[in-house]
C-alpha positions as CSV (number, residue, x, y, z in Angstrom):
1,M,0.0,0.0,0.0
2,S,1.5,3.3,-1.0
3,S,1.8,6.4,1.2
4,A,-0.3,9.5,0.6
5,P,2.9,11.5,-0.6
6,G,3.7,8.5,-2.8
7,V,0.4,8.8,-4.5
8,V,1.1,12.5,-5.2
9,R,4.5,11.6,-6.7
10,H,2.9,8.9,-8.8
11,L,0.2,11.2,-10.1
12,A,2.7,13.9,-11.0
13,V,4.4,11.4,-13.4
14,A,1.0,10.3,-14.7
15,Q,0.2,14.0,-15.2
16,A,3.5,14.3,-17.2
17,F,2.3,11.5,-19.6
18,F,-1.1,13.3,-19.9
19,I,0.4,16.7,-20.6
20,A,3.0,15.3,-23.1
21,A,0.2,13.7,-25.1
22,S,-2.1,16.7,-24.7
23,S,0.7,19.1,-25.8
24,V,0.7,17.4,-29.2
25,D,-3.1,18.0,-29.6
26,L,-2.9,21.5,-28.2
27,T,0.0,22.4,-30.6
28,L,-1.2,20.7,-33.8
29,T,-4.9,20.0,-33.8
30,G,-5.9,23.5,-34.8
31,I,-3.3,23.6,-37.5
32,V,-4.1,20.1,-38.8
33,G,-7.8,20.8,-38.5
34,A,-7.3,23.9,-40.7
35,S,-5.5,21.8,-43.3
36,V,-8.1,18.9,-43.6
37,A,-11.3,20.8,-42.8
38,P,-13.7,21.2,-45.8
39,R,-14.5,24.8,-44.7
40,P,-12.5,27.3,-42.6
41,D,-15.2,27.7,-40.0
42,L,-14.8,24.0,-39.2
43,A,-11.1,24.2,-38.5
44,T,-11.5,24.3,-34.7
45,L,-14.1,21.5,-34.5
46,P,-11.5,18.7,-33.9
47,F,-10.0,20.8,-31.1
48,S,-13.3,21.5,-29.6
49,L,-14.2,17.8,-29.7
50,L,-11.4,17.1,-27.3
51,F,-13.4,18.9,-24.7
52,V,-16.9,17.9,-25.8
53,A,-15.9,14.2,-25.5
54,G,-14.3,14.9,-22.2
55,G,-17.4,16.5,-20.9
56,L,-19.7,13.7,-22.1
57,T,-17.6,11.1,-20.5
58,T,-16.6,12.7,-17.2
59,F,-19.6,11.2,-15.3
60,L,-18.8,7.8,-16.8
61,A,-15.2,8.2,-15.5
62,S,-16.5,9.1,-12.0
63,R,-18.8,6.0,-12.0
64,S,-15.9,3.9,-13.3
65,I,-13.7,5.1,-10.4
66,G,-16.5,4.3,-7.9
67,R,-17.0,0.8,-9.3
68,F,-13.6,-0.3,-10.5
69,G,-11.2,2.0,-8.6
70,H,-8.8,4.7,-9.7
71,R,-6.1,2.3,-11.0
72,A,-8.3,0.4,-13.4
73,T,-9.9,3.5,-14.6
74,F,-6.6,5.4,-15.2
75,V,-5.1,2.3,-17.0
76,A,-8.2,2.0,-19.3
77,A,-8.0,5.7,-20.1
78,G,-4.4,5.4,-21.3
79,L,-5.4,2.6,-23.6
80,V,-8.2,4.7,-25.0
81,A,-5.8,7.5,-25.6
82,A,-3.5,5.2,-27.5
83,G,-6.5,4.2,-29.7
84,G,-7.3,7.9,-30.3
85,G,-3.8,8.8,-31.3
86,T,-3.7,5.9,-33.7
87,I,-7.0,6.9,-35.3
88,S,-5.8,10.5,-35.6
89,A,-2.6,9.5,-37.3
90,L,-4.6,7.3,-39.8
91,A,-6.9,10.2,-40.4
92,I,-4.1,12.5,-41.3
93,A,-2.5,9.9,-43.6
94,R,-5.9,9.6,-45.5
95,G,-6.7,13.3,-45.3
96,S,-10.0,12.5,-43.7
97,F,-11.6,15.3,-41.6
98,V,-14.3,13.1,-40.2
99,L,-11.9,10.4,-39.1
100,F,-9.6,13.1,-37.6
101,C,-12.6,14.4,-35.6
102,L,-13.3,10.8,-34.4
103,G,-9.6,10.5,-33.3
104,T,-9.6,13.7,-31.3
105,A,-12.9,12.8,-29.7
106,V,-11.5,9.5,-28.5
107,V,-8.5,11.2,-27.1
108,G,-10.8,13.7,-25.4
109,A,-12.8,10.8,-23.8
110,S,-9.6,9.5,-22.3
111,N,-8.7,12.9,-21.0
112,A,-11.8,13.0,-18.9
113,T,-10.0,10.9,-16.2
114,A,-7.0,13.2,-15.9
115,G,-9.1,15.8,-14.0
116,Y,-9.5,13.2,-11.3
117,Y,-5.7,13.1,-10.7
118,R,-5.9,16.3,-8.7
119,Y,-8.9,15.2,-6.7
120,L,-7.3,12.0,-5.8
121,A,-4.2,13.9,-4.7
122,A,-6.3,16.3,-2.6
123,D,-8.4,13.5,-1.1
124,T,-5.4,11.5,0.0
125,N,-3.7,14.5,1.5
126,P,-6.5,16.5,3.2
127,A,-4.2,18.5,5.4
128,T,-2.2,19.8,2.4
129,R,-4.8,19.9,-0.4
130,A,-3.4,22.9,-2.3
131,R,0.2,21.6,-2.1
132,A,-0.9,18.2,-3.4
133,V,-2.9,19.7,-6.3
134,S,-0.1,22.0,-7.3
135,T,2.5,19.2,-7.2
136,V,0.4,17.1,-9.5
137,L,0.0,20.0,-11.9
138,A,3.7,20.7,-11.8
139,G,4.4,17.2,-13.0
140,G,3.5,18.5,-16.5
141,L,6.3,21.0,-16.7
142,V,8.9,18.9,-18.4
143,A,6.3,17.6,-20.9
144,A,5.2,21.2,-21.4
145,L,8.8,22.2,-22.3
146,A,9.4,19.3,-24.7
147,G,6.0,18.5,-26.1
148,P,5.4,21.3,-28.6
149,F,8.8,21.1,-30.1
150,V,8.9,17.3,-30.3
151,A,5.4,17.4,-31.9
152,T,6.7,19.8,-34.6
153,A,10.1,18.0,-34.9
154,L,8.2,14.9,-35.9
155,R,6.3,16.7,-38.6
156,D,8.2,15.4,-41.6
157,V,9.3,12.0,-40.2
158,T,6.6,10.3,-42.4
159,R,5.6,11.1,-45.9
160,T,2.4,12.8,-44.8
161,P,3.2,15.6,-42.3
162,Y,2.2,15.1,-38.6
163,V,1.4,11.4,-38.8
164,A,4.3,10.6,-36.5
165,S,3.3,13.4,-34.1
166,Y,0.0,11.7,-33.5
167,L,1.6,8.2,-33.3
168,L,3.5,9.8,-30.4
169,V,0.2,10.4,-28.7
170,A,-0.6,6.7,-29.0
171,A,2.8,5.8,-27.5
172,L,2.3,8.1,-24.6
173,G,-1.1,6.7,-23.9
174,L,0.4,3.2,-23.7
175,G,3.1,4.6,-21.4
176,A,0.5,6.2,-19.1
177,A,-1.5,2.9,-19.0
178,A,1.7,1.0,-18.0
179,W,2.7,3.5,-15.4
180,N,-0.8,3.6,-13.8
181,T,-0.7,-0.2,-13.3
182,R,1.7,0.7,-10.4
183,L,-0.8,3.0,-8.6
184,R,-1.6,2.1,-5.1
185,V,-4.1,4.2,-3.2
186,P,-3.7,4.1,0.6
187,A,-6.5,3.5,3.0
188,P,-8.0,6.6,4.7
189,N,-6.0,7.9,7.6
190,P,-8.3,8.9,10.4
191,S,-5.5,11.1,12.0
192,G,-5.0,13.1,8.8
193,G,-8.6,13.3,7.5
194,P,-12.0,14.1,8.8
195,H,-13.6,12.7,11.9
196,P,-14.7,9.1,11.2
197,S,-18.3,10.1,11.8
198,V,-17.9,12.7,9.0
199,A,-16.2,10.2,6.7
200,T,-19.1,7.8,7.1
201,A,-21.9,10.3,7.3
202,P,-24.6,10.0,4.6
203,P,-24.2,12.5,1.7
204,R,-26.0,15.8,1.8
205,A,-28.4,16.7,-0.9
206,Y,-27.2,18.4,-4.0
207,G,-29.1,21.5,-3.1
208,V,-27.4,21.8,0.3
209,L,-23.9,21.1,-1.2
210,W,-24.2,23.5,-4.1
211,R,-25.4,26.4,-1.9
212,Q,-22.1,26.5,-0.2
213,P,-20.3,29.8,-1.1
214,V,-16.9,28.1,-1.0
215,L,-18.0,25.4,-3.5
216,L,-19.7,27.9,-5.8
217,L,-16.7,30.3,-5.8
218,G,-14.2,27.5,-6.3
219,T,-16.2,26.2,-9.2
220,V,-16.5,29.7,-10.7
221,A,-12.8,30.2,-10.4
222,V,-12.1,26.8,-12.2
223,V,-14.6,27.7,-14.9
224,T,-13.1,31.1,-15.5
225,A,-9.6,29.6,-15.7
226,A,-10.8,27.0,-18.2
227,L,-12.9,29.4,-20.3
228,T,-10.2,32.1,-20.7
229,M,-7.3,29.8,-21.1
230,L,-9.0,27.6,-23.8
231,A,-10.3,30.6,-25.8
232,L,-6.8,32.2,-26.0
233,M,-5.0,29.0,-26.4
234,T,-7.2,27.7,-29.2
235,A,-7.3,31.0,-31.1
236,G,-3.6,31.7,-30.5
237,P,-1.9,29.3,-32.9
238,I,-4.3,30.1,-35.8
239,L,-4.0,33.9,-35.0
240,G,-0.2,33.6,-35.1
241,L,-0.2,32.0,-38.5
242,N,-2.7,34.5,-39.8
243,A,-0.5,37.3,-38.5
244,G,2.5,35.9,-40.3
245,R,4.1,33.9,-37.5
246,T,6.1,30.8,-38.5
247,P,5.1,27.3,-37.2
248,G,8.1,27.5,-34.9
249,Q,6.9,30.8,-33.4
250,A,3.4,29.3,-32.9
251,A,5.0,26.3,-31.2
252,L,7.0,28.7,-29.0
253,A,3.8,30.4,-28.0
254,I,2.3,27.1,-27.0
255,Q,5.4,26.1,-25.1
256,L,5.4,29.4,-23.1
257,H,1.7,28.9,-22.5
258,L,2.3,25.3,-21.2
259,V,5.2,26.4,-19.0
260,G,3.0,29.2,-17.6
261,M,0.3,26.5,-16.9
262,F,2.6,24.2,-14.9
263,A,5.8,25.9,-13.7
264,P,4.0,27.9,-10.9
265,G,3.2,24.5,-9.3
266,F,6.6,24.7,-7.7
267,V,5.8,27.9,-5.8
268,V,2.0,27.9,-5.5
269,P,2.1,25.7,-2.2
270,R,4.1,28.4,-0.5
271,V,1.8,31.1,-1.9
272,V,-1.2,29.3,-0.7
273,G,0.3,29.0,2.8
274,R,0.6,32.7,2.9
275,L,-2.5,33.9,1.1
276,G,-5.0,31.0,1.3
277,E,-6.8,29.2,-1.4
278,R,-9.3,31.9,-2.2
279,R,-6.8,34.7,-2.5
280,V,-4.6,32.5,-4.8
281,A,-7.6,32.0,-7.1
282,A,-8.2,35.8,-7.0
283,L,-4.5,36.3,-7.9
284,G,-5.0,34.0,-10.8
285,C,-7.8,36.2,-12.1
286,A,-5.5,39.2,-11.8
287,V,-2.9,37.5,-14.0
288,I,-5.6,36.6,-16.5
289,V,-6.4,40.3,-16.7
290,V,-2.8,40.9,-17.7
291,A,-3.1,38.3,-20.4
292,G,-6.3,39.9,-21.7
293,L,-4.7,43.3,-21.8
294,A,-1.8,41.9,-23.8
295,A,-4.2,40.4,-26.3
296,A,-6.2,43.6,-26.4
297,G,-2.9,45.4,-27.4
298,G,-2.7,43.5,-30.7
299,A,-0.8,40.6,-32.3
300,A,2.7,41.9,-32.2
301,L,5.0,39.1,-31.2
302,P,5.9,40.3,-27.7
303,L,2.2,41.0,-26.9
304,Y,1.2,37.7,-28.4
305,L,3.7,35.7,-26.4
306,T,2.9,37.6,-23.2
307,A,-0.8,36.9,-23.6
308,M,-0.2,33.2,-24.1
309,F,2.2,32.9,-21.2
310,A,0.2,35.0,-18.7
311,V,-3.0,33.2,-19.4
312,G,-1.2,30.0,-18.6
313,V,0.1,31.3,-15.2
314,G,-3.3,32.8,-14.4
315,W,-5.0,29.4,-15.2
316,N,-2.6,27.6,-12.8
317,L,-3.3,29.9,-9.9
318,A,-7.1,30.2,-10.4
319,Y,-7.4,26.4,-11.2
320,S,-5.2,25.3,-8.2
321,G,-7.0,27.7,-5.8
322,G,-10.4,26.9,-7.1
323,S,-9.8,23.1,-7.1
324,A,-8.6,23.3,-3.5
325,M,-11.7,25.3,-2.5
326,I,-13.9,22.6,-4.2
327,A,-12.1,19.8,-2.4
328,S,-12.7,21.5,0.9
329,A,-16.5,21.6,0.5
330,Y,-17.4,17.9,0.5
331,R,-17.2,14.8,2.7
332,P,-15.8,11.5,1.4
333,S,-19.3,10.2,0.8
334,E,-20.2,13.3,-1.3
335,R,-17.4,13.1,-3.9
336,G,-19.7,11.7,-6.5
337,R,-22.1,14.7,-6.0
338,V,-19.4,17.3,-6.4
339,Q,-16.4,16.2,-8.4
340,P,-18.1,15.1,-11.7
341,V,-20.4,18.2,-11.6
342,A,-17.5,20.5,-11.1
343,E,-15.6,18.7,-13.9
344,V,-18.6,18.9,-16.3
345,L,-18.8,22.7,-15.7
346,G,-15.1,23.1,-16.2
347,I,-15.1,21.1,-19.4
348,A,-18.2,23.0,-20.6
349,A,-16.2,26.2,-20.2
350,Q,-13.4,24.6,-22.2
351,V,-15.8,23.6,-24.9
352,G,-17.3,27.1,-25.0
353,G,-13.9,28.7,-25.1
354,S,-12.6,26.5,-27.9
355,F,-15.7,26.9,-30.0
356,A,-15.8,30.6,-29.5
357,A,-12.1,30.8,-30.5
358,A,-13.0,30.2,-34.2
359,G,-14.3,33.8,-34.3
360,F,-11.2,35.4,-32.8
361,T,-8.4,34.4,-35.2
362,T,-7.9,37.8,-36.9
363,E,-6.0,40.7,-35.2
364,T,-9.2,42.7,-34.8
365,S,-11.1,39.9,-33.2
366,W,-8.1,38.9,-31.1
367,R,-8.2,42.3,-29.5
368,A,-11.9,41.9,-28.8
369,L,-11.2,38.5,-27.2
370,G,-8.6,40.2,-25.0
371,W,-11.1,42.8,-23.7
372,A,-13.7,40.0,-23.1
373,T,-11.1,38.1,-21.1
374,V,-10.4,41.2,-19.0
375,A,-14.1,41.7,-18.3
376,V,-14.7,38.1,-17.2
377,A,-11.6,37.9,-15.0
378,V,-12.3,41.3,-13.3
379,V,-15.8,40.2,-12.3
380,V,-14.8,36.8,-11.0
381,G,-11.7,38.2,-9.2
382,T,-13.9,40.8,-7.5
383,L,-16.2,38.1,-6.3
384,L,-13.4,36.2,-4.8
385,V,-11.9,39.2,-3.1
386,A,-15.2,40.3,-1.8
387,H,-15.9,36.9,-0.2
388,R,-13.9,37.3,3.1
389,A,-15.2,34.2,4.8
390,R,-12.4,31.8,5.7
391,V,-12.3,28.6,3.6
392,E,-13.3,25.9,6.0
393,P,-13.7,22.1,5.6
394,P,-17.3,20.7,5.8
395,P,-18.7,20.9,9.3
396,A,-18.3,17.8,11.4
397,V,-21.3,15.9,12.5
398,D,-21.7,14.8,16.1
399,A,-20.1,11.5,17.0
400,P,-22.5,8.9,18.2
401,A,-22.8,8.7,22.0
């Protein structure tokens, strides 16, 4: 049986596999979609399907975890990702837009389980939730550094460009499946978790759970992070090419974006210790405002790179703080009533952001996207700052006499 810190270390490596594979899709799916789509307005559909499929399968992933356990579910997800990468590669070789959409949807379905990495880390380390979540997210840093350039470097390995890049997704999926066969989740530790009467208490009703300010604000922070990040990240590579950037510069923008998403994980635990989960989420919104202002300034290379990097940093802070707030709001018996709902809302925001991005790939519309990002982040950041109530764990229930 593994220790709780051992679970976090394991999940950090699992996150690295996930991000390495995701970075290929994040870097290339918009570009490949534009090359195989029958109409320009369909170019971002394969990218959006990554998140649509994830949203449609997140409840299935939650039920699978409840019935078969985390290890079996995570292993199966890796095998599904391998299948999706293979289908995508075959689609590119045949020039089939429909098959490419299927491949990205299958990869998206596998990605639905990755969101549960951070919840498992938080649940097994209740005294250090934010540190556990940030450590898992930081596991993607090396993958974020290497992924975009490996994806573009493999472009011409095969006769048809990018086939090898998506075969890499398949290989990483198999690697994740193999790694997750080693996952061992420790038994609950009464000394480090809630009172046993809380752990075994019957779940509260959805209406009671979802009226908690901490849960609502944490979810809003996660949704804001997902919406703004996906909108800028999806539109960014296409905007870059439309503005005359080279594929290498577009890959650099994605690399900086991914570094921004995961590098803060090494310092966020200390920041959370000083500021608290809610203030960290508010700080993330402030950084997202900076990203929006950079995008609103235009598509010049320094502003473009700043927007992509800053929205990644803001995502990490708002997502980490918001996720820790969510994890503080439910008892063990209530996970199934909170985690999948929060995941669906976050994925819905990702879908909305990626679909909306199709209309923001010119310099003029990119500026408009920047101002919209500023407006959303200011509103949510203000709500987080205004809520001065301390983030508390769910109230204990009276122990039986």
